[in-house]
C-alpha positions in Angstrom: -1.0 33.2 -5.9 -1.1 30.1 -8.0 0.3 28.0 -5.2 -2.6 28.8 -2.9 -4.9 26.6 -4.9 -6.4 23.6 -3.2 -5.6 20.1 -4.4 -5.3 20.7 -8.1 -3.9 18.1 -10.4 -0.4 19.0 -9.4 -0.1 15.8 -7.5 1.7 13.8 -10.2 3.9 10.8 -9.8 7.2 11.8 -11.2 8.8 13.1 -8.0 8.0 15.3 -5.2 8.6 18.3 -7.4 5.9 17.0 -9.7 3.5 18.6 -7.3 4.3 21.7 -9.1 5.3 20.5 -12.6 2.6 18.3 -14.0 0.7 19.8 -16.8 -1.4 17.0 -18.2 -3.2 13.8 -17.2 -0.4 11.8 -18.8 2.2 13.3 -16.5 0.0 12.9 -13.5 -0.7 9.2 -14.2 3.0 8.2 -14.4 2.7 5.2 -12.1 6.4 4.7 -11.5 8.2 6.9 -14.0 6.8 5.8 -17.3 4.0 7.9 -18.9 1.0 5.6 -19.5 -2.4 6.2 -21.1 -5.2 5.9 -18.5 -7.9 7.3 -20.7 -10.1 4.2 -20.4 -13.6 4.0 -19.2 -13.5 0.5 -17.6 -12.4 1.7 -14.2 -14.5 4.8 -14.0 -16.6 3.2 -11.2 -13.8 3.5 -8.8 -13.3 5.2 -5.5 -15.5 8.1 -6.3 -16.8 7.6 -9.8 -20.6 7.3 -9.5 -21.0 8.5 -5.9 -24.2 10.3 -5.7 -24.6 13.2 -3.3 -25.4 12.7 0.3 -27.1 15.3 2.4 -25.0 18.3 2.9 -24.1 19.4 6.4 -24.3 23.2 6.1 -26.0 24.4 9.2 -28.9 26.8 9.1 -27.8 30.3 9.9 -29.6 33.6 9.7 -26.6 35.4 8.4 -26.9 38.7 6.5 -29.3 39.5 3.8 -32.5 41.5 3.4 -36.1 40.2 3.4 -37.3 38.1 0.5 -39.2 39.8 -2.2 -42.6 38.2 -2.9 -42.3 39.1 -6.6 -39.2 37.0 -7.2 -39.5 33.3 -7.9 -36.6 31.8 -5.9 -35.0 28.4 -6.5 -34.2 27.3 -3.0 -31.6 24.6 -3.5 -32.0 23.5 0.1 -35.2 21.7 -0.9 -33.5 19.0 -2.8 -29.9 17.7 -3.1 -28.0 18.8 -6.1 -26.7 15.8 -8.1 -22.9 15.7 -8.0 -22.4 18.0 -5.1 -20.2 16.4 -2.4 -18.3 14.2 -4.8 -14.6 14.6 -5.7 -12.5 15.0 -8.8 -9.6 12.6 -9.5 -6.4 13.4 -7.7 -8.1 15.4 -5.0 -8.4 14.9 -1.3 -11.6 14.1 0.5 -13.1 16.3 3.2 -13.1 13.9 6.2 -15.2 16.3 8.3 -17.9 16.7 5.6 -18.0 12.9 5.0 -18.4 12.2 8.7 -21.2 14.8 9.0 -22.9 13.2 6.0 -22.7 9.8 7.7 -24.1 11.1 10.9 -27.0 12.8 9.1 -27.7 9.6 7.2 -27.7 7.6 10.5 -30.1 10.1 12.2 -32.4 9.9 9.2 -32.5 6.1 9.3 -33.1 6.0 13.1 -35.9 8.5 12.9 -37.8 6.4 10.3 -37.2 2.8 11.5 -40.3 2.9 13.8 -42.6 4.0 11.0 -43.0 0.7 9.3 -41.6 -2.9 9.1 -39.9 -2.0 5.8 -38.1 1.0 7.3 -37.0 -1.3 10.2 -35.7 -3.9 7.8 -33.8 -1.2 6.0 -32.2 0.0 9.3 -31.1 -3.6 10.0 -29.7 -3.9 6.5 -27.8 -0.7 7.0 -26.5 -1.8 10.4 -25.3 -5.2 9.1 -23.9 -3.9 5.8 -20.5 -3.3 7.3 -20.2 -7.0 8.4 -21.5 -8.2 5.0 -19.0 -6.2 3.0 -16.0 -7.4 5.0 -17.3 -10.9 4.8 -17.5 -10.7 1.0 -14.0 -9.1 0.9 -12.5 -11.9 3.1 -14.1 -14.6 0.9 -12.8 -13.0 -2.3 -9.3 -12.3 -0.9 -8.9 -15.9 0.4 -10.1 -17.4 -2.9 -7.9 -15.2 -5.1 -4.9 -15.8 -2.8 -5.4 -19.6 -3.1 -5.7 -19.3 -6.9 -2.6 -17.2 -7.2 -0.5 -19.6 -5.0 -1.6 -22.7 -7.0 -1.0 -21.0 -10.4 2.3 -19.5 -9.4 3.7 -22.8 -8.2 2.6 -24.6 -11.4 4.1 -22.0 -13.7 7.3 -21.9 -11.7 7.8 -25.6 -12.1 6.9 -25.3 -15.7 10.3 -23.6 -16.3 12.0 -26.9 -15.4 9.7 -29.6 -16.8 6.2 -31.0 -17.1 4.2 -33.8 -15.5 3.2 -36.2 -18.3 0.5 -38.0 -16.2 -1.3 -34.8 -15.3 -0.3 -31.5 -17.0 -1.9 -29.5 -14.2 0.3 -31.0 -11.5 3.4 -29.2 -10.3 6.6 -31.1 -9.6 5.8 -32.1 -6.0 2.2 -33.1 -6.8 3.4 -35.1 -9.8 5.6 -37.4 -7.6 3.2 -37.8 -4.7 1.7 -41.1 -6.0 5.0 -42.5 -7.5 6.5 -45.6 -6.0 9.9 -45.1 -7.8 11.1 -42.2 -5.6 13.9 -42.6 -3.1 14.9 -40.7 0.0 18.0 -39.3 -1.6 16.2 -38.3 -4.8 12.6 -37.7 -3.6 12.0 -35.2 -6.4 12.7 -37.6 -9.2 10.0 -39.8 -10.6 9.2 -41.2 -14.0 6.0 -39.1 -14.3 8.0 -35.8 -14.2 10.1 -35.0 -17.2 12.6 -32.2 -17.6 12.7 -30.3 -20.9 15.9 -32.0 -21.8 14.3 -35.4 -21.4 11.4 -34.4 -23.5 13.3 -32.7 -26.3 16.7 -34.5 -26.3 15.7 -37.8 -24.7 18.5 -37.6 -22.1 18.5 -36.5 -18.5 22.3 -36.1 -17.9 25.2 -34.6 -19.7 26.2 -31.2 -21.0 23.6 -31.2 -23.7 20.7 -31.7 -21.2 22.1 -29.0 -18.9 22.3 -26.5 -21.8 18.8 -27.4 -22.9 17.3 -27.0 -19.4 19.2 -23.8 -19.0 17.8 -22.5 -22.3 14.2 -23.5 -21.5 14.5 -22.0 -18.0 15.5 -18.7 -19.5 12.9 -18.9 -22.3 10.0 -19.4 -19.9 11.2 -16.8 -17.5 11.4 -14.2 -20.3 8.1 -15.3 -21.7 6.3 -14.9 -18.3 8.0 -11.5 -17.7 7.1 -10.2 -21.2 3.5 -11.3 -20.9 3.2 -9.7 -17.4 4.6 -6.3 -18.4 2.6 -6.3 -21.7 -0.7 -6.9 -19.9 0.0 -4.2 -17.3 1.0 -1.6 -19.9 -1.9 -2.3 -22.2 -4.8 -3.0 -19.9 -4.1 -1.7 -16.3 -1.0 0.4 -15.7 -2.0 0.8 -12.1 -1.5 -3.0 -11.6 2.3 -2.5 -11.4 4.4 -2.3 -8.2 3.4 -3.5 -4.7 0.5 -1.0 -4.3 1.1 -0.4 -0.6 2.4 3.2 -1.1 -0.7 4.1 -3.1 -3.0 2.2 -0.6 -1.6 4.3 2.2 -2.2 7.5 0.2 -5.7 6.4 -0.6 -6.5 5.6 3.0 -5.3 9.0 4.0 -8.1 10.5 1.9 -6.6 10.9 -1.6 -8.7 10.0 -4.7 -6.9 7.9 -7.4 -9.6 6.7 -9.8 -9.0 3.3 -11.4 -6.5 2.2 -8.8 -8.9 -0.1 -7.1 -11.1 -0.9 -10.1 -12.2 -4.2 -11.6 -9.7 -4.1 -14.4 -6.9 -3.4 -12.1 -8.0 -6.4 -9.9 -8.2 -8.8 -12.9 -4.8 -7.8 -14.5 -3.0 -7.6 -11.1 -4.2 -11.2 -10.3 -3.0 -12.6 -13.6 0.2 -10.7 -13.9 1.2 -11.4 -10.3 1.2 -15.1 -11.1 3.3 -14.4 -14.2 5.7 -12.1 -12.4 6.3 -14.5 -9.5 6.8 -17.5 -12.0 9.3 -15.5 -14.0 11.8 -15.8 -11.2 12.3 -12.0 -10.7 13.4 -11.0 -7.2 9.9 -10.1 -6.0 7.1 -11.5 -3.9 3.4 -11.7 -4.0 2.6 -10.6 -0.4 2.6 -6.9 -1.0 0.4 -7.1 -4.1 -2.0 -9.3 -2.3 -2.9 -6.3 -0.1 -3.7 -4.4 -3.3 -5.8 -7.3 -4.6 -7.7 -7.5 -1.3 -8.3 -3.7 -1.3 -9.6 -3.9 -4.9 -12.1 -6.6 -3.7 -13.1 -4.4 -0.8 -13.7 -1.3 -3.0 -15.7 -3.3 -5.6 -18.0 -4.9 -2.9 -18.5 -1.5 -1.2 -20.5 -0.4 -4.2 -23.1 -2.9 -3.3 -24.0 -1.0 -0.2 -25.1 2.7 -0.3 -23.7 3.3 3.1 -20.2 2.9 1.7 -20.6 3.7 -2.0 -21.8 7.2 -1.2 -19.3 8.1 1.5 -15.6 8.2 0.9 -14.6 8.1 4.6 -16.8 5.1 5.3 -15.3 3.4 2.2 -11.9 3.7 3.7 -12.9 1.8 6.7 -13.7 -1.1 4.4 -10.3 -0.7 2.7 -8.5 -0.8 6.1 -10.3 -4.2 6.8 -9.4 -5.4 3.3 -5.7 -4.6 3.8 -5.8 -6.7 7.0 -7.3 -9.6 5.0 -4.6 -9.2 2.3 -1.8 -9.7 4.9 -3.7 -12.5 6.5 -3.7 -14.6 3.3 -0.2 -13.5 2.4 1.4 -14.8 5.6 -1.3 -16.9 7.2 -1.3 -14.4 10.0 -4.8 -13.0 10.7 -3.7 -11.1 13.9 -0.6 -9.8 12.2 -2.7 -8.6 9.3 -4.9 -6.5 11.7 -1.8 -5.0 13.3 -0.3 -4.4 9.9 -3.4 -2.4 8.9 -3.3 -0.5 12.1 0.4 0.2 12.2 1.4 0.6 8.6 -1.3 1.6 6.2 -4.4 3.0 7.9 -4.9 6.7 8.5 -8.3 6.5 10.3 -8.9 3.3 12.4 -11.8 3.5 14.8 -12.6 0.6 17.1 -15.4 -0.9 14.9 -12.9 -1.0 12.1 -10.6 -3.1 14.3 -13.3 -5.6 14.9 -14.3 -5.8 11.2 -10.6 -6.0 10.2 -10.2 -9.0 12.5 -13.3 -10.6 11.1 -12.2 -10.0 7.4 -8.7 -11.5 8.2 -10.4 -14.5 9.9 -12.7 -15.2 6.9 -9.8 -14.8 4.4 -7.6 -17.2 6.4 -10.4 -19.7 6.7 -11.0 -19.7 3.0 -7.3 -20.1 2.2 -7.0 -22.9 4.7 -10.0 -24.7 3.0 -8.3 -24.4 -0.4 -5.0 -25.7 1.1 -2.9 -24.5 -1.9 0.4 -26.0 -0.7 -1.0 -29.4 0.4 0.6 -29.1 3.9 -2.6 -27.9 5.8 -0.8 -24.6 6.3 -1.6 -21.1 5.0 2.0 -20.5 3.8 4.7 -22.6 2.2 7.4 -21.8 4.8 5.5 -22.6 8.0 8.0 -24.1 10.6 8.0 -25.3 14.2 11.0 -25.4 16.4 11.3 -27.6 19.4 14.5 -26.4 21.0 14.9 -23.4 23.3 17.2 -20.5 22.7 19.8 -19.5 25.2 20.9 -16.2 26.6 24.2 -16.0 24.9 22.4 -16.2 21.5 21.0 -12.7 22.0 24.4 -11.3 20.8 24.2 -12.9 17.3 20.5 -12.0 17.2 21.3 -8.4 17.8 24.0 -8.6 15.2 21.4 -9.8 12.7 19.3 -6.8 13.7 22.2 -4.5 12.9 22.6 -6.2 9.6 18.9 -5.8 8.9 19.0 -2.1 9.7 22.0 -1.5 7.5 20.5 -3.4 4.7 17.2 -1.5 5.0 18.9 1.9 4.9 21.1 0.9 2.0 18.2 -0.6 0.0 16.0 2.4 0.5 18.7 4.8 -0.7 19.8 2.7 -3.6 16.3 1.8 -4.8 15.1 5.4 -4.6 18.2 6.6 -6.4 17.6 4.1 -9.2 13.8 4.9 -9.4 14.6 8.6 -9.6 17.2 7.9 -12.3 14.6 5.8 -14.2 12.2 8.7 -14.2 14.8 11.2 -15.4 16.4 9.2 -18.1 15.3 7.7 -21.4 15.6 4.2 -19.9 12.4 4.7 -18.0 10.5 5.3 -21.2 10.8 1.7 -22.2 9.3 -0.4 -19.4 9.0 -3.6 -21.4 12.6 -3.5 -22.4 13.6 -2.8 -18.8 11.6 -5.8 -17.5 12.9 -8.1 -20.2 16.5 -7.0 -19.4 16.2 -7.5 -15.6 14.4 -10.9 -16.2 17.1 -12.1 -18.6 19.9 -11.2 -16.2 18.0 -12.8 -13.3 17.4 -16.0 -15.1 20.9 -16.4 -16.6 22.7 -15.7 -13.3 20.2 -17.6 -11.2 20.1 -21.0 -13.0 23.6 -22.3 -12.0 23.0 -21.7 -8.3 20.3 -24.1 -6.9 19.5 -21.6 -4.2 18.6 -18.8 -6.6 17.1 -21.1 -9.2 14.3 -22.3 -6.9 11.2 -20.2 -5.9 12.1 -17.7 -3.3 9.4 -19.0 -0.9 10.8 -22.5 -1.3 14.3 -21.1 -0.5 12.9 -19.4 2.7 11.3 -22.7 3.6 14.6 -24.6 3.3 16.5 -21.9 5.2 13.9 -21.9 8.0 13.7 -25.7 8.3 15.7 -27.3 11.1 17.9 -30.2 10.2 16.5 -33.6 11.0 16.5 -37.2 9.9 14.0 -36.5 7.1 15.8 -33.5 5.6 17.8 -34.1 2.4 19.1 -30.5 1.9 22.8 -29.9 1.5 22.5 -27.7 4.6 21.8 -30.8 6.6 24.4 -33.2 5.3 26.1 -34.1 8.6 27.9 -37.4 9.0 25.7 -37.9 12.1 22.0 -37.3 12.4 22.8 -35.3 15.6 23.3 -31.6 15.3 26.9 -30.4 15.0 26.4 -28.0 17.8 26.0 -30.5 20.6 28.6 -31.0 23.2 30.0 -34.1 21.5 32.5 -36.4 23.2 36.1 -36.1 22.1 36.6 -37.7 18.7 33.0 -37.5 17.6 32.5 -37.8 13.9 29.7 -35.1 13.7 31.4 -32.2 12.0 29.9 -30.7 8.9 30.7 -32.3 5.6 32.1 -30.6 2.5 28.5 -30.4 1.2 27.7 -27.9 3.9 30.7 -25.7 3.1 29.7 -25.9 -0.6 26.1 -24.8 0.4 27.5 -22.0 2.5 29.5 -20.7 -0.5 26.4 -20.9 -2.7 24.4 -19.1 -0.1 26.9 -16.3 0.0 26.7 -15.9 -3.7 22.9 -16.0 -3.5 23.0 -13.3 -0.8 24.9 -10.9 -3.1 22.7 -11.8 -6.1 19.5 -11.2 -4.2 20.7 -7.9 -2.8 21.7 -6.5 -6.2 18.7 -7.8 -8.1 16.1 -6.7 -5.5 17.3 -3.1 -5.8 16.7 -3.1 -9.6 13.5 -5.1 -9.5 11.4 -3.2 -7.0 9.7 -0.5 -9.0 9.4 -2.4 -12.4 6.2 -2.2 -14.3 5.0 -5.6 -13.0 3.4 -6.5 -9.7 6.3 -6.7 -7.3 6.2 -7.2 -3.6 9.1 -6.6 -1.2 8.3 -8.8 1.7 9.6 -12.1 0.3 12.9 -10.8 -1.2 13.7 -8.9 2.0 12.9 -12.0 4.1 15.1 -14.2 1.8 18.1 -11.9 2.1 17.7 -11.9 5.9 17.1 -15.7 6.0 20.3 -16.3 4.0 22.4 -14.1 6.2 20.8 -15.6 9.3 21.4 -19.2 8.2 25.0 -18.4 7.5 25.4 -16.9 10.9 23.5 -19.8 12.5 25.8 -22.4 10.9 28.8 -20.4 11.9 27.7 -20.3 15.5 26.8 -24.0 15.4 30.2 -25.0 14.2 31.8 -22.6 16.7 29.9 -24.4 19.4 31.1 -27.8 18.1 34.8 -27.0 17.8 34.9 -25.0 21.0 32.3 -26.8 23.2 34.7 -26.4 26.2 34.2 -22.6 26.2 32.4 -21.4 29.3 29.4 -20.2 27.2 28.8 -23.5 25.5 29.9 -25.6 28.5 27.3 -23.9 30.7 24.4 -23.9 28.3 24.9 -26.8 25.9 24.4 -30.2 27.6 25.8 -33.4 26.3 23.3 -35.0 23.9 21.0 -32.0 23.7 20.5 -29.7 20.8 22.1 -26.3 21.4 22.0 -24.1 18.2 19.1 -24.1 15.8 20.4 -22.5 12.5 16.8 -22.3 11.2 15.9 -20.0 14.1 18.7 -17.6 13.0 17.3 -17.6 9.5 13.9 -16.6 10.9 15.3 -13.8 13.1 17.4 -12.5 10.1 14.4 -12.5 7.9 12.4 -10.5 10.4 15.3 -8.1 10.9 15.8 -7.4 7.2 12.1 -6.9 6.6 11.9 -4.6 9.6 14.9 -2.6 8.3 13.2 -2.0 4.9 9.6 -1.3 6.1 10.3 -0.1 9.7 7.5 -2.2 10.9 7.8 -3.4 14.6 4.8 -4.9 16.4 2.9 -6.2 13.4 6.1 -7.8 12.0 6.9 -9.6 15.2 3.4 -11.0 15.4 3.4 -12.0 11.7 6.7 -14.0 12.1 5.4 -15.4 15.4 2.3 -16.7 13.7 4.5 -18.2 11.0 6.5 -20.3 13.5 3.8 -21.0 16.1 6.3 -20.6 19.0 5.8 -18.1 21.8 9.2 -18.6 23.2 11.0 -17.0 20.3 9.2 -13.6 20.6 12.1 -12.1 22.7 14.8 -12.9 20.0 12.4 -11.5 17.3 11.7 -8.3 19.3 15.4 -7.7 20.0 16.3 -8.1 16.3 13.4 -6.1 15.0 13.9 -3.2 17.4 17.7 -3.2 16.7 16.9 -3.1 13.0 14.6 -0.2 13.4 17.0 1.8 15.6 19.9 1.2 13.2 17.7 2.1 10.2 16.3 5.2 11.8 19.9 6.4 12.4 20.2 6.8 8.6 16.7 8.1 8.0 13.2 7.6 9.5 11.5 6.8 6.3 10.6 3.3 5.4 10.5 2.1 1.8 6.8 2.9 1.4 7.1 6.4 2.8 10.1 7.0 0.5 8.2 5.9 -2.6 5.2 8.1 -1.5 7.5 11.0 -1.3 9.2 10.1 -4.6 5.9 9.9 -6.4 4.7 13.2 -4.9 1.6 11.9 -3.2 -0.1 14.3 -0.7 0.6 12.2 2.4 1.2 13.7 5.8 3.1 11.0 7.7 2.0 10.9 11.3 5.4 9.5 12.3 7.3 12.7 11.3 7.8 15.2 14.0 7.5 19.0 13.3 10.1 20.7 15.4 10.3 24.2 13.7 8.9 27.4 15.1 7.2 28.9 12.1 3.7 30.5 12.3 0.6 30.1 10.1 1.1 33.5 8.5 4.5 32.4 7.1 3.0 29.5 5.3 -0.4 30.8 4.2 -1.2 31.9 0.7 -1.2 34.5 -0.7 2.2 35.8 0.2 3.3 39.5 0.1 4.4 39.3 -3.5 1.3 37.4 -4.7 -2.0 38.9 -6.0 -4.8 39.3 -3.4 -6.8 36.3 -2.2 -9.7 35.4 -4.5 -12.9 35.6 -2.5 -16.6 35.6 -3.0 -19.1 38.0 -1.4 -22.2 36.7 0.2 -25.0 38.6 -1.6 -23.7 41.2 -4.1 -22.1 39.2 -6.9 -23.7 38.4 -10.3 -23.4 35.1 -12.1 -21.1 36.7 -14.7 -18.7 37.9 -12.0 -18.7 34.4 -10.3 -18.0 32.7 -13.6 -15.2 35.2 -14.4 -13.5 34.3 -11.1 -13.9 30.6 -11.8 -12.6 30.9 -15.4 -9.6 33.1 -14.5 -8.4 31.0 -11.6 -7.9 27.3 -11.0 -8.3 27.3 -7.2 -10.4 24.5 -5.8 -12.3 26.7 -3.3 -13.1 30.2 -2.3 -13.7 31.9 1.0 -17.1 33.7 1.2 -17.0 37.1 3.0 -19.6 39.6 4.0 -18.5 42.2 1.6 -15.3 43.7 0.0 -15.3 46.3 2.7 -15.9 44.0 5.7 -13.8 41.0 4.7 -15.3 39.1 7.6 -15.6 35.4 7.0 -19.0 33.8 6.2 -18.0 30.3 5.0 -16.2 28.4 2.3 -17.4 27.2 -1.1 -15.7 24.5 -3.3 -15.2 25.3 -7.0 -16.6 21.9 -8.0 -19.8 22.4 -6.0 -20.3 25.9 -7.4 -19.9 24.7 -11.0 -22.2 21.7 -10.5 -24.9 23.9 -8.8 -24.9 26.5 -11.6 -25.1 23.8 -14.3 -27.9 22.0 -12.5 -29.8 25.2 -12.0 -29.5 26.3 -15.6 -30.7 22.9 -16.7 -33.8 22.8 -14.4 -34.8 26.4 -14.0 -35.5 29.1 -16.6 -34.8 32.7 -16.1 -31.2 32.4 -14.8 -29.1 35.0 -16.6 -25.6 36.3 -16.5 -26.7 39.4 -14.4 -28.6 37.2 -12.0 -27.6 37.9 -8.4 -25.8 35.1 -6.5 -26.3 34.9 -2.8 -25.2 32.6 0.0 -27.5 34.0 2.7 -30.6 32.5 4.2 -32.9 35.2 2.6 -32.6 36.8 -0.8 -31.3 40.4 -1.0 -33.8 43.2 -1.9 -33.8 43.6 -5.6 -35.6 45.8 -8.1 -38.8 44.4 -9.6 -37.3 44.0 -13.1 -34.2 42.1 -11.9 -33.7 38.6 -13.2 -34.2 35.6 -11.0 -31.5 35.3 -8.3 -29.6 32.1 -7.6 -29.3 30.8 -4.1 -26.1 28.8 -3.3 -26.4 28.5 0.4 -26.7 24.7 0.3 -23.2 24.3 -1.0 -21.7 26.7 1.5 -19.6 25.3 4.4 -20.8 27.5 7.2 -18.1 26.2 9.6 -14.8 26.1 7.9 -11.7 25.4 10.0 -9.9 28.6 10.8 -6.7 29.5 12.7 -5.3 32.8 13.6 -2.2 34.2 11.8 -0.2 33.6 15.0 -1.0 29.9 15.3 2.2 27.8 15.4 2.6 25.6 12.4 3.2 22.6 14.7 -0.4 22.9 15.8 -1.6 23.5 12.2 0.2 20.3 11.0 -1.3 18.4 13.9 -4.8 19.6 13.0 -4.3 18.5 9.4 -3.1 15.1 10.4 -5.7 14.3 13.0 -8.8 15.8 11.2 -7.8 15.0 7.6 -8.4 18.6 6.5 -8.1 19.7 2.9 -7.7 23.4 3.7 -7.7 25.8 6.7 -8.4 29.5 6.6 -6.2 32.0 8.3 -8.0 35.0 10.0 -7.1 38.0 12.2 -10.0 39.3 14.3 -12.4 37.5 12.0 -11.0 39.0 8.8 -9.8 36.5 6.2 -6.0 36.9 5.5 -5.2 33.7 3.6 -5.5 30.0 3.3 -3.3 27.0 4.1 -3.8 23.8 2.1 -2.4 20.3 2.6 -0.2 21.0 -0.4 1.2 24.2 1.2 2.1 22.2 4.3 3.9 19.5 2.2 5.8 22.3 0.4 6.7 23.9 3.7 7.9 20.6 5.2 10.0 19.9 2.1 11.4 23.4 2.2 12.4 23.0 5.9 13.9 19.6 5.2 16.0 20.6 2.2 16.6 24.3 3.1 15.8 25.4 -0.4 13.4 27.8 -2.0 9.7 26.7 -1.8 8.3 24.8 -4.6 6.9 27.0 -7.4 3.5 26.0 -8.7 3.4 26.5 -12.4 0.2 24.8 -13.2 
């Protein structure tokens, strides 16, 4: 009987089983395995904090009840809205149908009044344009914050190696821009930039300076990591992680107060800079989506249209997530497709337009700030000028296979580690864990130049094609011509030992990145997964690209190269392989397809490379799906026990609604309310003895025919509001949900009418309805619960939680989860 309750606070974060094991707020608010204290009041104005009631959508019905007695003074709650009715508790799911009905009623009310006066007409215009205003503000804030984060992260990252004496606020590159002492071979060295060894020891070379730079690099990395995790733990525990799993859950209708609040926004912005600068194997792109959604949520409270309607608010959050990806990758169209494909649960056409506009505004603001000084929105923007050839599809597909295998391996390894973190004492010390991972990362990363540098700079170097202006080790050819051309016999254009040394260092960097990313994603600091996954793919792709390039040089007489590679023309572009590998690995981890191809296409600005990208990404998805259909975000949603029904999952079983509904045969009878013969004492007894979140209302105990459905929260609020405003309400007062009051003796206390909180049209299915249809209804309509009837008689109830339990039971072939709340 306990498990038939509607969305109680059983949705914890410890594991899927935490749906049934959480017993306190501290357990529920365990963001990624560590119990944190969320009892703060700063974020109480979050997703549903101060939402005032909208008009209810209960339809007028002349259902049962006798004539009204003229001697009784009735409090008809239909005359005025009850404050608090229609809002939601924390860790509950919104009623999409009720929210849409509230919005339609609001729209009808505005339209009916707009011709009455100029003021009402102005209000209607304000209401119509409020959607565009809120996404404009969201785009402006997202772009400005993204620019600030990019600039600050670059400066702090270079601070680990040295400081600019002429201007402390300049990073390494900016410091040497105006210097006349730089050379082509050593373009990063200038008198204005001093390493820590030069400042402290007064020498730039030698073992002592190396050790000093090594020590300072590690010291700053640990300092940044410690400050980041401390700020998160003390001020905003919800600021950890990437945020995308929680954003997906929130957009599906779940309430997580504080997750998109102002404190979370502030701390996430500051700690994201620190986490990226610490050198941990993480990125800022995923957390930027969280930052943008925080902006959208905060600005939505300026407009009643969105602040008082949870469904409408989620339209703003969908547009905000598009703006977040737009500024993360400089890809406005890719951001819109990402919102549509990956995170949004409800995405009407007008949300598509507003998402596009928000992404456009955010990209424009970031371009105006120009954080990287290259007139681009991202650091690793590249352009290729050589075509690809048909025989290259084979290595591209091989990179897709590698991406799929990496994605499947990473998901399993990371989820296993996160589950172990939750179940062992190690997870109780998040600061120690972050410091340990940061120390290992810094100590191992410093000797290798490819792991020492910022991951975005590494991707830029791997993406960049070799040319006369490139000084990278990867481009140290004895000739300025590519080694993959069909050179004449005796040409001196083979790769130098510097290239082989770089290949060896890249191989070590690949192993290092793979291992550290597994242990880094899920730490108690802001941590994105896009950049580390792209770096792993870019390293693998560059290695493959150079191998194919050298194969083409040494065997240019093979029929493949002889036919496609003309003398004096570039044939193989290793940077293109890095780009394809990056897309394949990111696709293998997230299982994104269309949006990922468009994002990478917008990064490169080349239409002709769409076919290699599509081939690699689809191969990556197919290979990854062979080991499991869940992407990393769905896996973390399931690990944390969030009530999320994934639309991508197929329900292929043949169970019926009566097999899933509660109560079951061994459970106590279904708790119900009658429409007009209960007293206030009896109603309060049912509420106090049970913790269900709603009750079916029936005609009578004998009839059992369904009248409607009443939520526990609404009943409690209505009773408290009535007792505060109306005298004469006693414990033996009659409660009725009908249009007219029942006939009562003259000396009876004043009755209490609760018809205004009654849902007169709850969703119902028969007991023989296949669960495949029930699951489809829950997914497409966003239901909280569905009543099961037989010939109009209520038999039981199916909640979203019951469906998740049933799906898990079918997936694991184990006993159903037992609710012990």
